[in-house]
C-alpha positions, -999 to 999 in steps of 0.1 A, spaced: -710 -764 -713 -702 -793 -688 -664 -793 -695 -662 -752 -688 -681 -753 -657 -656 -782 -649 -624 -763 -657 -637 -728 -641 -641 -753 -606 -605 -761 -609 -594 -730 -616 -611 -712 -587 -597 -744 -568 -561 -739 -579 -564 -703 -569 -580 -708 -533 -548 -699 -515 -548 -666 -532 -574 -654 -507 -554 -662 -474 -551 -636 -450 -508 -633 -440 -518 -614 -410 -543 -640 -396 -520 -664 -402 -491 -644 -381 -516 -642 -355 -520 -679 -354 -487 -690 -355 -479 -678 -320 -485 -714 -310 -462 -726 -337 -434 -705 -327 -423 -728 -294 -409 -757 -322 -406 -739 -356 -396 -701 -344 -409 -672 -343 -396 -666 -376 -406 -697 -386 -364 -706 -383 -364 -740 -359 -343 -731 -331 -332 -771 -331 -326 -792 -360 -351 -817 -351 -378 -794 -361 -384 -782 -398 -384 -745 -409 -414 -733 -421 -405 -698 -436 -404 -699 -473 -418 -730 -477 -443 -734 -506 -480 -724 -493 -495 -754 -510 -468 -782 -494 -478 -765 -461 -514 -768 -463 -508 -803 -475 -484 -813 -448 -508 -794 -414 -541 -808 -433 -526 -845 -431 -517 -835 -392 -547 -825 -388 -567 -853 -407 -545 -881 -391 -529 -887 -427 -497 -883 -411 -494 -889 -373 -472 -873 -347 -479 -869 -309 -465 -831 -309 -483 -819 -339 -516 -834 -338 -528 -815 -308 -513 -782 -321 -534 -786 -352 -566 -804 -345 -587 -773 -340 -574 -760 -373 -601 -748 -400 -592 -751 -433 -590 -714 -434 -567 -712 -404 -543 -735 -421 -546 -717 -454 -536 -682 -432 -509 -700 -417 -494 -714 -452 -496 -679 -466 -478 -663 -436 -450 -688 -434 -446 -689 -475 -441 -654 -471 -412 -653 -454 -380 -661 -466 
């Protein structure tokens, strides 16, 4: 019974990105556009394109910046106020772009 519960929780966590709101992510992305472009395609080679990246990768990287695991003087103030839901929504939005 415990194994079933653990497996069920793990499965639910792996699909948590499915509840992300692409439109909410798009609304939050305005601050990102200056460096990463209005459609997630960066206008400069020093900033990465976000369009089409996998949502799990984006969530991991944005959380790493927010939590101080990755440091960057430009990114830190941009992400410090984001909630987990904000990050999942942003990731869903950028992942939806091609």
